[in-house]
N, C-alpha and C positions, 0 to 999 in steps of 0.2 A: 590538509584540507582546509586550511584557514581561508576565510573569505567566502567559501561556498558551503561550509558545514560538512555534514556527514550524509552519506547515501547508502541505502541498502536495497538489494533486490530481494523481494520477499515472495515465497510461495506459500499460499494458504490452501489447505486441503480440508475436505469434509463436505458437508452440504453447503456449498458456497456459490453454486450456479443456479439460476432460476429463482433467487430470493432477493434480488436487488442489491447484491453485494458490491458490484462495480459502482453504481450510483451512490450508495452509502459511503464507500471508500473515498470517492471523489469529494463528496460533501464534507466528510470528516477531515480529509487532508487539507482542503481549502480553509476550513474553520481553524485548523491548527496552524496554518501558514506554511504548508509543505509544497514542494514542487515535485513533479513526476507524472506517472501514469499508472493505470490499472487495466488489466485485460483478462478475459477468460482463456483458458488453455484447453486443448483438445482432450486432455485426460480428466477433465472435470474440476481441476484446481483453478485458482486465480493467481496471477502474478501481479506484483506491484513494484514499481521503482519509487521509493520515497526518499526525498532529499530535503534537508533543512538543518536547523540547529540540533545539537545532540538531544536537547530536552524535547523538542517537537518530534523527532524521530522515535524516541523512547515512548512518548505518549501515544503515538500512532501504533507502535508495536503492541502495546497493551490493548488498545481499542480493537485491533484486528482479531484478537482472541474472542471478542464479544460478537462483532459483526452486527448486521441488522436483525430485527426479529425474523424468525424463520430460518436463519442460518444455524448450522451446527458445526462449529469449527473444530476440526480434529488436530490440526497442526499448523504452526506458523514457523516457517524456516527461513531466517534471514541469512544473506551472505553479503559481504562488502561489495560496493559498487562505486563507480566514479561519479562524484557529484556533478561533474561537467556533462554527463550524459543526460541529466534531467532537463526537461524543458522549463521555460520561465513560469509556467502555471502548472496546474494539475488537471489531467483529463483522462477520459476513457479512450484507450488505444484500440480496442477491438472487442 
């Protein structure tokens, strides 16, 4: 993955919809310097593709456990993803 860094597809579950989780994730990811997207899922979870340096990805994983005020994160489940699937910026996908 040299040159493009590391990428993870992350599923976040708990009270993560209706609390500003997607906007918070976008803002945090941009602050950290990540590429990717975040979206709500029909089952009430949130999915995010996060891509960047190993350090930035690790920082974001820690941040996802906190979330915005009002969120109650029950789980953060990452799985490897292809960094080439990440867009050039970080946005809300749905």
